[in-house]
PyMOL Python script that loads the backbone (N, CA, C, O; Angstrom):
from pymol import cmd

cmd.read_pdbstr("""\
ATOM      1  N   MET A   1      61.255  93.563   5.907  1.00  0.00           N
ATOM      2  CA  MET A   1      62.495  92.798   5.861  1.00  0.00           C
ATOM      3  C   MET A   1      62.493  91.730   6.948  1.00  0.00           C
ATOM      4  O   MET A   1      61.916  91.890   8.024  1.00  0.00           O
ATOM      5  N   LYS A   2      63.144  90.670   6.623  1.00  0.00           N
ATOM      6  CA  LYS A   2      63.298  89.597   7.596  1.00  0.00           C
ATOM      7  C   LYS A   2      64.412  89.938   8.590  1.00  0.00           C
ATOM      8  O   LYS A   2      65.251  90.796   8.319  1.00  0.00           O
ATOM      9  N   LEU A   3      64.412  89.260   9.738  1.00  0.00           N
ATOM     10  CA  LEU A   3      65.404  89.543  10.764  1.00  0.00           C
ATOM     11  C   LEU A   3      66.822  89.284  10.288  1.00  0.00           C
ATOM     12  O   LEU A   3      67.730  90.057  10.593  1.00  0.00           O
ATOM     13  N   TYR A   4      67.021  88.202   9.540  1.00  0.00           N
ATOM     14  CA  TYR A   4      68.360  87.923   9.083  1.00  0.00           C
ATOM     15  C   TYR A   4      68.859  88.953   8.088  1.00  0.00           C
ATOM     16  O   TYR A   4      70.063  89.185   7.982  1.00  0.00           O
ATOM     17  N   GLU A   5      67.929  89.581   7.349  1.00  0.00           N
ATOM     18  CA  GLU A   5      68.301  90.661   6.423  1.00  0.00           C
ATOM     19  C   GLU A   5      68.681  91.896   7.203  1.00  0.00           C
ATOM     20  O   GLU A   5      69.627  92.593   6.838  1.00  0.00           O
ATOM     21  N   LEU A   6      67.935  92.188   8.308  1.00  0.00           N
ATOM     22  CA  LEU A   6      68.226  93.368   9.109  1.00  0.00           C
ATOM     23  C   LEU A   6      69.563  93.201   9.814  1.00  0.00           C
ATOM     24  O   LEU A   6      70.277  94.185  10.004  1.00  0.00           O
ATOM     25  N   ARG A   7      69.914  92.007  10.198  1.00  0.00           N
ATOM     26  CA  ARG A   7      71.205  91.798  10.894  1.00  0.00           C
ATOM     27  C   ARG A   7      72.395  92.004   9.983  1.00  0.00           C
ATOM     28  O   ARG A   7      73.514  92.152  10.474  1.00  0.00           O
ATOM     29  N   GLN A   8      72.199  92.018   8.677  1.00  0.00           N
ATOM     30  CA  GLN A   8      73.293  92.224   7.762  1.00  0.00           C
ATOM     31  C   GLN A   8      73.560  93.717   7.496  1.00  0.00           C
ATOM     32  O   GLN A   8      74.532  94.078   6.833  1.00  0.00           O
ATOM     33  N   LEU A   9      72.693  94.554   8.018  1.00  0.00           N
ATOM     34  CA  LEU A   9      72.836  95.991   7.810  1.00  0.00           C
ATOM     35  C   LEU A   9      73.710  96.629   8.893  1.00  0.00           C
ATOM     36  O   LEU A   9      73.817  96.086   9.992  1.00  0.00           O
ATOM     37  N   SER A  10      74.327  97.757   8.603  1.00  0.00           N
ATOM     38  CA  SER A  10      75.105  98.455   9.607  1.00  0.00           C
ATOM     39  C   SER A  10      74.187  99.262  10.489  1.00  0.00           C
ATOM     40  O   SER A  10      72.985  99.360  10.243  1.00  0.00           O
ATOM     41  N   GLU A  11      74.774  99.842  11.528  1.00  0.00           N
ATOM     42  CA  GLU A  11      73.984 100.631  12.482  1.00  0.00           C
ATOM     43  C   GLU A  11      73.386 101.848  11.844  1.00  0.00           C
ATOM     44  O   GLU A  11      72.237 102.190  12.124  1.00  0.00           O
ATOM     45  N   THR A  12      74.155 102.535  10.966  1.00  0.00           N
ATOM     46  CA  THR A  12      73.581 103.743  10.337  1.00  0.00           C
ATOM     47  C   THR A  12      72.460 103.373   9.358  1.00  0.00           C
ATOM     48  O   THR A  12      71.474 104.099   9.237  1.00  0.00           O
ATOM     49  N   GLU A  13      72.619 102.221   8.648  1.00  0.00           N
ATOM     50  CA  GLU A  13      71.569 101.799   7.763  1.00  0.00           C
ATOM     51  C   GLU A  13      70.284 101.443   8.533  1.00  0.00           C
ATOM     52  O   GLU A  13      69.177 101.713   8.068  1.00  0.00           O
ATOM     53  N   LEU A  14      70.451 100.840   9.705  1.00  0.00           N
ATOM     54  CA  LEU A  14      69.300 100.514  10.519  1.00  0.00           C
ATOM     55  C   LEU A  14      68.598 101.757  11.028  1.00  0.00           C
ATOM     56  O   LEU A  14      67.369 101.827  11.039  1.00  0.00           O
ATOM     57  N   ARG A  15      69.388 102.743  11.453  1.00  0.00           N
ATOM     58  CA  ARG A  15      68.778 104.005  11.896  1.00  0.00           C
ATOM     59  C   ARG A  15      68.088 104.753  10.758  1.00  0.00           C
ATOM     60  O   ARG A  15      67.050 105.383  10.961  1.00  0.00           O
ATOM     61  N   ASP A  16      68.659 104.682   9.581  1.00  0.00           N
ATOM     62  CA  ASP A  16      68.006 105.298   8.427  1.00  0.00           C
ATOM     63  C   ASP A  16      66.713 104.571   8.097  1.00  0.00           C
ATOM     64  O   ASP A  16      65.725 105.206   7.728  1.00  0.00           O
ATOM     65  N   ARG A  17      66.706 103.262   8.225  1.00  0.00           N
ATOM     66  CA  ARG A  17      65.486 102.472   7.946  1.00  0.00           C
ATOM     67  C   ARG A  17      64.361 102.824   8.929  1.00  0.00           C
ATOM     68  O   ARG A  17      63.189 102.903   8.562  1.00  0.00           O
ATOM     69  N   VAL A  18      64.770 103.034  10.213  1.00  0.00           N
ATOM     70  CA  VAL A  18      63.770 103.428  11.216  1.00  0.00           C
ATOM     71  C   VAL A  18      63.128 104.768  10.841  1.00  0.00           C
ATOM     72  O   VAL A  18      61.915 104.946  10.945  1.00  0.00           O
ATOM     73  N   ALA A  19      63.977 105.702  10.404  1.00  0.00           N
ATOM     74  CA  ALA A  19      63.456 107.024  10.009  1.00  0.00           C
ATOM     75  C   ALA A  19      62.524 106.902   8.833  1.00  0.00           C
ATOM     76  O   ALA A  19      61.490 107.569   8.803  1.00  0.00           O
ATOM     77  N   GLU A  20      62.860 106.054   7.839  1.00  0.00           N
ATOM     78  CA  GLU A  20      61.989 105.852   6.684  1.00  0.00           C
ATOM     79  C   GLU A  20      60.655 105.221   7.117  1.00  0.00           C
ATOM     80  O   GLU A  20      59.595 105.628   6.642  1.00  0.00           O
ATOM     81  N   LEU A  21      60.706 104.279   7.971  1.00  0.00           N
ATOM     82  CA  LEU A  21      59.480 103.613   8.432  1.00  0.00           C
ATOM     83  C   LEU A  21      58.585 104.531   9.235  1.00  0.00           C
ATOM     84  O   LEU A  21      57.360 104.482   9.122  1.00  0.00           O
ATOM     85  N   ARG A  22      59.199 105.360  10.039  1.00  0.00           N
ATOM     86  CA  ARG A  22      58.390 106.334  10.820  1.00  0.00           C
ATOM     87  C   ARG A  22      57.686 107.343   9.901  1.00  0.00           C
ATOM     88  O   ARG A  22      56.542 107.732  10.138  1.00  0.00           O
ATOM     89  N   GLU A  23      58.398 107.753   8.854  1.00  0.00           N
ATOM     90  CA  GLU A  23      57.792 108.636   7.863  1.00  0.00           C
ATOM     91  C   GLU A  23      56.665 107.908   7.134  1.00  0.00           C
ATOM     92  O   GLU A  23      55.610 108.487   6.875  1.00  0.00           O
ATOM     93  N   GLU A  24      56.892 106.647   6.807  1.00  0.00           N
ATOM     94  CA  GLU A  24      55.836 105.880   6.116  1.00  0.00           C
ATOM     95  C   GLU A  24      54.616 105.737   7.012  1.00  0.00           C
ATOM     96  O   GLU A  24      53.492 105.862   6.526  1.00  0.00           O
ATOM     97  N   ILE A  25      54.799 105.476   8.313  1.00  0.00           N
ATOM     98  CA  ILE A  25      53.672 105.369   9.219  1.00  0.00           C
ATOM     99  C   ILE A  25      52.911 106.684   9.307  1.00  0.00           C
ATOM    100  O   ILE A  25      51.680 106.699   9.336  1.00  0.00           O
ATOM    101  N   PHE A  26      53.663 107.801   9.351  1.00  0.00           N
ATOM    102  CA  PHE A  26      53.020 109.110   9.362  1.00  0.00           C
ATOM    103  C   PHE A  26      52.124 109.289   8.137  1.00  0.00           C
ATOM    104  O   PHE A  26      50.985 109.743   8.246  1.00  0.00           O
ATOM    105  N   ASN A  27      52.656 108.927   6.980  1.00  0.00           N
ATOM    106  CA  ASN A  27      51.904 109.076   5.730  1.00  0.00           C
ATOM    107  C   ASN A  27      50.690 108.140   5.696  1.00  0.00           C
ATOM    108  O   ASN A  27      49.617 108.516   5.224  1.00  0.00           O
ATOM    109  N   LEU A  28      50.877 106.925   6.199  1.00  0.00           N
ATOM    110  CA  LEU A  28      49.777 105.991   6.218  1.00  0.00           C
ATOM    111  C   LEU A  28      48.682 106.423   7.168  1.00  0.00           C
ATOM    112  O   LEU A  28      47.502 106.242   6.868  1.00  0.00           O
ATOM    113  N   ASN A  29      49.046 106.998   8.322  1.00  0.00           N
ATOM    114  CA  ASN A  29      48.042 107.529   9.195  1.00  0.00           C
ATOM    115  C   ASN A  29      47.288 108.689   8.590  1.00  0.00           C
ATOM    116  O   ASN A  29      46.090 108.858   8.813  1.00  0.00           O
ATOM    117  N   PHE A  30      48.012 109.492   7.813  1.00  0.00           N
ATOM    118  CA  PHE A  30      47.350 110.596   7.123  1.00  0.00           C
ATOM    119  C   PHE A  30      46.353 110.057   6.115  1.00  0.00           C
ATOM    120  O   PHE A  30      45.242 110.574   6.003  1.00  0.00           O
ATOM    121  N   GLN A  31      46.743 109.007   5.369  1.00  0.00           N
ATOM    122  CA  GLN A  31      45.852 108.408   4.384  1.00  0.00           C
ATOM    123  C   GLN A  31      44.629 107.799   5.096  1.00  0.00           C
ATOM    124  O   GLN A  31      43.503 107.878   4.607  1.00  0.00           O
ATOM    125  N   LYS A  32      44.885 107.195   6.256  1.00  0.00           N
ATOM    126  CA  LYS A  32      43.783 106.588   7.018  1.00  0.00           C
ATOM    127  C   LYS A  32      42.786 107.663   7.452  1.00  0.00           C
ATOM    128  O   LYS A  32      41.575 107.449   7.400  1.00  0.00           O
ATOM    129  N   ALA A  33      43.298 108.811   7.878  1.00  0.00           N
ATOM    130  CA  ALA A  33      42.424 109.893   8.354  1.00  0.00           C
ATOM    131  C   ALA A  33      41.582 110.457   7.207  1.00  0.00           C
ATOM    132  O   ALA A  33      40.444 110.878   7.417  1.00  0.00           O
ATOM    133  N   THR A  34      42.137 110.464   6.006  1.00  0.00           N
ATOM    134  CA  THR A  34      41.407 111.006   4.850  1.00  0.00           C
ATOM    135  C   THR A  34      40.671 109.939   4.081  1.00  0.00           C
ATOM    136  O   THR A  34      40.111 110.205   3.017  1.00  0.00           O
ATOM    137  N   ARG A  35      40.669 108.708   4.624  1.00  0.00           N
ATOM    138  CA  ARG A  35      39.998 107.569   4.060  1.00  0.00           C
ATOM    139  C   ARG A  35      40.446 107.222   2.638  1.00  0.00           C
ATOM    140  O   ARG A  35      39.646 106.859   1.775  1.00  0.00           O
ATOM    141  N   GLN A  36      41.766 107.351   2.433  1.00  0.00           N
ATOM    142  CA  GLN A  36      42.333 107.002   1.129  1.00  0.00           C
ATOM    143  C   GLN A  36      43.253 105.784   1.232  1.00  0.00           C
ATOM    144  O   GLN A  36      43.976 105.477   0.284  1.00  0.00           O
ATOM    145  N   MET A  37      43.234 105.107   2.343  1.00  0.00           N
ATOM    146  CA  MET A  37      44.162 103.990   2.578  1.00  0.00           C
ATOM    147  C   MET A  37      43.681 102.749   1.853  1.00  0.00           C
ATOM    148  O   MET A  37      42.504 102.394   1.899  1.00  0.00           O
ATOM    149  N   ALA A  38      44.639 102.087   1.171  1.00  0.00           N
ATOM    150  CA  ALA A  38      44.313 100.874   0.486  1.00  0.00           C
ATOM    151  C   ALA A  38      44.608  99.625   1.331  1.00  0.00           C
ATOM    152  O   ALA A  38      43.855  98.652   1.302  1.00  0.00           O
ATOM    153  N   ASP A  39      45.717  99.671   2.081  1.00  0.00           N
ATOM    154  CA  ASP A  39      46.114  98.475   2.847  1.00  0.00           C
ATOM    155  C   ASP A  39      46.415  98.886   4.287  1.00  0.00           C
ATOM    156  O   ASP A  39      47.443  99.500   4.574  1.00  0.00           O
ATOM    157  N   ALA A  40      45.503  98.536   5.173  1.00  0.00           N
ATOM    158  CA  ALA A  40      45.618  98.908   6.574  1.00  0.00           C
ATOM    159  C   ALA A  40      46.675  98.077   7.325  1.00  0.00           C
ATOM    160  O   ALA A  40      47.147  98.483   8.387  1.00  0.00           O
ATOM    161  N   LYS A  41      47.031  96.949   6.783  1.00  0.00           N
ATOM    162  CA  LYS A  41      48.016  96.071   7.440  1.00  0.00           C
ATOM    163  C   LYS A  41      49.459  96.653   7.372  1.00  0.00           C
ATOM    164  O   LYS A  41      50.344  96.243   8.124  1.00  0.00           O
ATOM    165  N   ARG A  42      49.651  97.583   6.482  1.00  0.00           N
ATOM    166  CA  ARG A  42      50.999  98.147   6.333  1.00  0.00           C
ATOM    167  C   ARG A  42      51.423  98.929   7.573  1.00  0.00           C
ATOM    168  O   ARG A  42      52.612  98.986   7.888  1.00  0.00           O
ATOM    169  N   ILE A  43      50.494  99.516   8.261  1.00  0.00           N
ATOM    170  CA  ILE A  43      50.836 100.258   9.490  1.00  0.00           C
ATOM    171  C   ILE A  43      51.383  99.295  10.538  1.00  0.00           C
ATOM    172  O   ILE A  43      52.437  99.555  11.119  1.00  0.00           O
ATOM    173  N   SER A  44      50.700  98.208  10.784  1.00  0.00           N
ATOM    174  CA  SER A  44      51.154  97.287  11.814  1.00  0.00           C
ATOM    175  C   SER A  44      52.454  96.592  11.401  1.00  0.00           C
ATOM    176  O   SER A  44      53.317  96.341  12.242  1.00  0.00           O
ATOM    177  N   SER A  45      52.593  96.285  10.122  1.00  0.00           N
ATOM    178  CA  SER A  45      53.834  95.606   9.716  1.00  0.00           C
ATOM    179  C   SER A  45      55.035  96.588   9.804  1.00  0.00           C
ATOM    180  O   SER A  45      56.151  96.174  10.118  1.00  0.00           O
ATOM    181  N   SER A  46      54.803  97.845   9.534  1.00  0.00           N
ATOM    182  CA  SER A  46      55.864  98.847   9.703  1.00  0.00           C
ATOM    183  C   SER A  46      56.253  99.033  11.145  1.00  0.00           C
ATOM    184  O   SER A  46      57.432  99.164  11.472  1.00  0.00           O
ATOM    185  N   ARG A  47      55.248  99.044  12.013  1.00  0.00           N
ATOM    186  CA  ARG A  47      55.521  99.160  13.451  1.00  0.00           C
ATOM    187  C   ARG A  47      56.307  97.966  13.956  1.00  0.00           C
ATOM    188  O   ARG A  47      57.207  98.141  14.778  1.00  0.00           O
ATOM    189  N   ARG A  48      56.007  96.771  13.502  1.00  0.00           N
ATOM    190  CA  ARG A  48      56.729  95.566  13.888  1.00  0.00           C
ATOM    191  C   ARG A  48      58.170  95.624  13.410  1.00  0.00           C
ATOM    192  O   ARG A  48      59.080  95.217  14.132  1.00  0.00           O
ATOM    193  N   GLU A  49      58.383  96.123  12.209  1.00  0.00           N
ATOM    194  CA  GLU A  49      59.754  96.207  11.669  1.00  0.00           C
ATOM    195  C   GLU A  49      60.553  97.197  12.476  1.00  0.00           C
ATOM    196  O   GLU A  49      61.725  96.959  12.769  1.00  0.00           O
ATOM    197  N   ILE A  50      59.929  98.322  12.847  1.00  0.00           N
ATOM    198  CA  ILE A  50      60.647  99.297  13.728  1.00  0.00           C
ATOM    199  C   ILE A  50      61.032  98.622  15.015  1.00  0.00           C
ATOM    200  O   ILE A  50      62.156  98.790  15.489  1.00  0.00           O
ATOM    201  N   ALA A  51      60.122  97.860  15.595  1.00  0.00           N
ATOM    202  CA  ALA A  51      60.401  97.179  16.869  1.00  0.00           C
ATOM    203  C   ALA A  51      61.567  96.192  16.715  1.00  0.00           C
ATOM    204  O   ALA A  51      62.419  96.096  17.599  1.00  0.00           O
ATOM    205  N   ARG A  52      61.605  95.459  15.590  1.00  0.00           N
ATOM    206  CA  ARG A  52      62.704  94.527  15.348  1.00  0.00           C
ATOM    207  C   ARG A  52      64.053  95.296  15.254  1.00  0.00           C
ATOM    208  O   ARG A  52      65.053  94.897  15.849  1.00  0.00           O
ATOM    209  N   ILE A  53      64.041  96.376  14.509  1.00  0.00           N
ATOM    210  CA  ILE A  53      65.302  97.161  14.346  1.00  0.00           C
ATOM    211  C   ILE A  53      65.732  97.746  15.697  1.00  0.00           C
ATOM    212  O   ILE A  53      66.915  97.697  16.035  1.00  0.00           O
ATOM    213  N   LEU A  54      64.807  98.289  16.460  1.00  0.00           N
ATOM    214  CA  LEU A  54      65.160  98.874  17.733  1.00  0.00           C
ATOM    215  C   LEU A  54      65.687  97.820  18.690  1.00  0.00           C
ATOM    216  O   LEU A  54      66.577  98.088  19.498  1.00  0.00           O
ATOM    217  N   THR A  55      65.122  96.595  18.593  1.00  0.00           N
ATOM    218  CA  THR A  55      65.617  95.501  19.420  1.00  0.00           C
ATOM    219  C   THR A  55      67.061  95.163  19.043  1.00  0.00           C
ATOM    220  O   THR A  55      67.885  94.950  19.933  1.00  0.00           O
ATOM    221  N   LEU A  56      67.388  95.110  17.753  1.00  0.00           N
ATOM    222  CA  LEU A  56      68.735  94.837  17.339  1.00  0.00           C
ATOM    223  C   LEU A  56      69.705  95.917  17.827  1.00  0.00           C
ATOM    224  O   LEU A  56      70.800  95.609  18.299  1.00  0.00           O
ATOM    225  N   LEU A  57      69.297  97.180  17.711  1.00  0.00           N
ATOM    226  CA  LEU A  57      70.132  98.290  18.171  1.00  0.00           C
ATOM    227  C   LEU A  57      70.350  98.218  19.692  1.00  0.00           C
ATOM    228  O   LEU A  57      71.443  98.499  20.183  1.00  0.00           O
ATOM    229  N   HIS A  58      69.306  97.841  20.422  1.00  0.00           N
ATOM    230  CA  HIS A  58      69.405  97.735  21.869  1.00  0.00           C
ATOM    231  C   HIS A  58      70.314  96.544  22.257  1.00  0.00           C
ATOM    232  O   HIS A  58      71.081  96.644  23.215  1.00  0.00           O
ATOM    233  N   GLU A  59      70.230  95.440  21.531  1.00  0.00           N
ATOM    234  CA  GLU A  59      71.108  94.302  21.796  1.00  0.00           C
ATOM    235  C   GLU A  59      72.546  94.738  21.601  1.00  0.00           C
ATOM    236  O   GLU A  59      73.417  94.365  22.387  1.00  0.00           O
ATOM    237  N   ASP A  60      72.810  95.520  20.566  1.00  0.00           N
ATOM    238  CA  ASP A  60      74.185  95.987  20.310  1.00  0.00           C
ATOM    239  C   ASP A  60      74.624  96.936  21.437  1.00  0.00           C
ATOM    240  O   ASP A  60      75.765  96.866  21.896  1.00  0.00           O
ATOM    241  N   GLU A  61      73.741  97.801  21.872  1.00  0.00           N
ATOM    242  CA  GLU A  61      74.056  98.732  22.960  1.00  0.00           C
ATOM    243  C   GLU A  61      74.410  98.021  24.269  1.00  0.00           C
ATOM    244  O   GLU A  61      75.310  98.434  24.999  1.00  0.00           O
ATOM    245  N   LEU A  62      73.671  96.936  24.540  1.00  0.00           N
ATOM    246  CA  LEU A  62      73.911  96.163  25.780  1.00  0.00           C
ATOM    247  C   LEU A  62      75.024  95.107  25.600  1.00  0.00           C
ATOM    248  O   LEU A  62      75.344  94.352  26.518  1.00  0.00           O
ATOM    249  N   GLN A  63      75.593  95.083  24.397  1.00  0.00           N
ATOM    250  CA  GLN A  63      76.638  94.126  24.054  1.00  0.00           C
ATOM    251  C   GLN A  63      76.206  92.660  24.164  1.00  0.00           C
ATOM    252  O   GLN A  63      77.016  91.784  24.468  1.00  0.00           O
ATOM    253  N   ILE A  64      74.928  92.412  23.914  1.00  0.00           N
ATOM    254  CA  ILE A  64      74.416  91.036  23.849  1.00  0.00           C
ATOM    255  C   ILE A  64      74.846  90.412  22.555  1.00  0.00           C
ATOM    256  O   ILE A  64      75.387  89.306  22.539  1.00  0.00           O
ATOM    257  N   ARG A  65      74.611  91.112  21.467  1.00  0.00           N
ATOM    258  CA  ARG A  65      75.033  90.644  20.152  1.00  0.00           C
ATOM    259  C   ARG A  65      75.381  91.858  19.322  1.00  0.00           C
ATOM    260  O   ARG A  65      74.534  92.723  19.099  1.00  0.00           O
ATOM    261  N   SER A  66      76.627  91.934  18.857  1.00  0.00           N
ATOM    262  CA  SER A  66      77.007  93.108  18.079  1.00  0.00           C
ATOM    263  C   SER A  66      76.430  93.012  16.663  1.00  0.00           C
ATOM    264  O   SER A  66      76.228  91.935  16.103  1.00  0.00           O
ATOM    265  N   ILE A  67      76.192  94.147  16.151  1.00  0.00           N
ATOM    266  CA  ILE A  67      75.564  94.246  14.798  1.00  0.00           C
ATOM    267  C   ILE A  67      76.488  93.696  13.740  1.00  0.00           C
ATOM    268  O   ILE A  67      76.043  92.903  12.911  1.00  0.00           O
ATOM    269  N   GLN A  68      77.789  94.087  13.724  1.00  0.00           N
ATOM    270  CA  GLN A  68      78.737  93.637  12.740  1.00  0.00           C
ATOM    271  C   GLN A  68      78.987  92.125  12.840  1.00  0.00           C
ATOM    272  O   GLN A  68      79.008  91.430  11.824  1.00  0.00           O
ATOM    273  N   ALA A  69      79.179  91.614  14.085  1.00  0.00           N
ATOM    274  CA  ALA A  69      79.455  90.172  14.224  1.00  0.00           C
ATOM    275  C   ALA A  69      78.270  89.357  13.794  1.00  0.00           C
ATOM    276  O   ALA A  69      78.441  88.310  13.171  1.00  0.00           O
ATOM    277  N   ALA A  70      77.087  89.794  14.100  1.00  0.00           N
ATOM    278  CA  ALA A  70      75.879  89.064  13.705  1.00  0.00           C
ATOM    279  C   ALA A  70      75.775  89.028  12.181  1.00  0.00           C
ATOM    280  O   ALA A  70      75.350  88.018  11.620  1.00  0.00           O
ATOM    281  N   GLY A  71      76.158  90.112  11.502  1.00  0.00           N
ATOM    282  CA  GLY A  71      76.084  90.131  10.057  1.00  0.00           C
ATOM    283  C   GLY A  71      77.081  89.179   9.460  1.00  0.00           C
ATOM    284  O   GLY A  71      76.785  88.557   8.440  1.00  0.00           O
ATOM    285  N   ASP A  72      78.274  89.030  10.058  1.00  0.00           N
ATOM    286  CA  ASP A  72      79.276  88.123   9.541  1.00  0.00           C
ATOM    287  C   ASP A  72      78.851  86.670   9.711  1.00  0.00           C
ATOM    288  O   ASP A  72      79.119  85.834   8.848  1.00  0.00           O
ATOM    289  N   GLU A  73      78.179  86.367  10.841  1.00  0.00           N
ATOM    290  CA  GLU A  73      77.774  84.992  11.134  1.00  0.00           C
ATOM    291  C   GLU A  73      76.708  84.503  10.152  1.00  0.00           C
ATOM    292  O   GLU A  73      76.683  83.324   9.799  1.00  0.00           O
ATOM    293  N   ASN A  74      75.857  85.377   9.727  1.00  0.00           N
ATOM    294  CA  ASN A  74      74.690  84.999   8.918  1.00  0.00           C
ATOM    295  C   ASN A  74      74.854  85.211   7.423  1.00  0.00           C
ATOM    296  O   ASN A  74      73.864  85.400   6.717  1.00  0.00           O
ATOM    297  N   ARG A  75      76.071  85.185   6.933  1.00  0.00           N
ATOM    298  CA  ARG A  75      76.282  85.359   5.500  1.00  0.00           C
ATOM    299  C   ARG A  75      75.710  84.200   4.773  1.00  0.00           C
ATOM    300  O   ARG A  75      75.901  83.055   5.181  1.00  0.00           O
ATOM    301  N   GLN A  76      74.988  84.468   3.667  1.00  0.00           N
ATOM    302  CA  GLN A  76      74.312  83.451   2.942  1.00  0.00           C
ATOM    303  C   GLN A  76      75.288  82.649   2.041  1.00  0.00           C
ATOM    304  O   GLN A  76      75.039  81.473   1.774  1.00  0.00           O
ATOM    305  N   ASP A  77      76.370  83.260   1.580  1.00  0.00           N
ATOM    306  CA  ASP A  77      77.242  82.548   0.654  1.00  0.00           C
ATOM    307  C   ASP A  77      78.247  81.645   1.291  1.00  0.00           C
ATOM    308  O   ASP A  77      78.951  80.920   0.589  1.00  0.00           O
ATOM    309  N   GLY A  78      78.346  81.661   2.639  1.00  0.00           N
ATOM    310  CA  GLY A  78      79.202  80.748   3.345  1.00  0.00           C
ATOM    311  C   GLY A  78      80.660  81.216   3.311  1.00  0.00           C
ATOM    312  O   GLY A  78      81.539  80.484   3.765  1.00  0.00           O
ATOM    313  N   GLN A  79      80.936  82.383   2.800  1.00  0.00           N
ATOM    314  CA  GLN A  79      82.271  82.890   2.723  1.00  0.00           C
ATOM    315  C   GLN A  79      82.555  83.815   3.912  1.00  0.00           C
ATOM    316  O   GLN A  79      81.654  84.465   4.442  1.00  0.00           O
ATOM    317  N   GLY A  80      83.805  83.854   4.309  1.00  0.00           N
ATOM    318  CA  GLY A  80      84.192  84.776   5.368  1.00  0.00           C
ATOM    319  C   GLY A  80      84.550  86.118   4.788  1.00  0.00           C
ATOM    320  O   GLY A  80      84.062  86.469   3.713  1.00  0.00           O
ATOM    321  N   ASP A  81      85.376  86.872   5.453  1.00  0.00           N
ATOM    322  CA  ASP A  81      85.825  88.145   4.931  1.00  0.00           C
ATOM    323  C   ASP A  81      86.734  87.908   3.734  1.00  0.00           C
ATOM    324  O   ASP A  81      87.479  86.928   3.717  1.00  0.00           O
ATOM    325  N   PRO A  82      86.690  88.802   2.708  1.00  0.00           N
ATOM    326  CA  PRO A  82      87.518  88.569   1.532  1.00  0.00           C
ATOM    327  C   PRO A  82      89.028  88.538   1.816  1.00  0.00           C
ATOM    328  O   PRO A  82      89.774  87.836   1.133  1.00  0.00           O
ATOM    329  N   GLY A  83      89.469  89.293   2.817  1.00  0.00           N
ATOM    330  CA  GLY A  83      90.897  89.285   3.104  1.00  0.00           C
ATOM    331  C   GLY A  83      91.306  88.221   4.100  1.00  0.00           C
ATOM    332  O   GLY A  83      92.464  88.200   4.516  1.00  0.00           O
ATOM    333  N   GLU A  84      90.460  87.387   4.477  1.00  0.00           N
ATOM    334  CA  GLU A  84      90.720  86.374   5.483  1.00  0.00           C
ATOM    335  C   GLU A  84      91.400  85.152   4.883  1.00  0.00           C
ATOM    336  O   GLU A  84      90.889  84.594   3.912  1.00  0.00           O
ATOM    337  N   ASP A  85      92.547  84.711   5.431  1.00  0.00           N
ATOM    338  CA  ASP A  85      93.247  83.543   4.938  1.00  0.00           C
ATOM    339  C   ASP A  85      92.927  82.373   5.855  1.00  0.00           C
ATOM    340  O   ASP A  85      92.965  82.501   7.079  1.00  0.00           O
ATOM    341  N   ALA A  86      92.610  81.232   5.252  1.00  0.00           N
ATOM    342  CA  ALA A  86      92.268  80.061   6.062  1.00  0.00           C
ATOM    343  C   ALA A  86      93.381  79.062   6.051  1.00  0.00           C
ATOM    344  O   ALA A  86      93.272  78.010   6.680  1.00  0.00           O
TER     345      ALA A  86
END
""", "prot")
cmd.dss("prot")
cmd.show_as("cartoon", "prot")
cmd.util.cbc("prot")
cmd.orient("prot")
């Protein structure tokens, strides 16, 4: 996923994604050990995505950039909140 896509997710979705990626890395390492791996680049790309997600979570923890506010700023359709009156 791209960074702007990750910023649109909630904190729980990000934590779930990290868990999925860690499981994927475990399975890929198992495939690598048994010499059944087709694409070795998937391990490094999964590790990078985990690092991106953990960076976003850490930024939120340090109050550098909140996860919800960043998601609202980067909306692709240019619309604000549905209940927002301008």
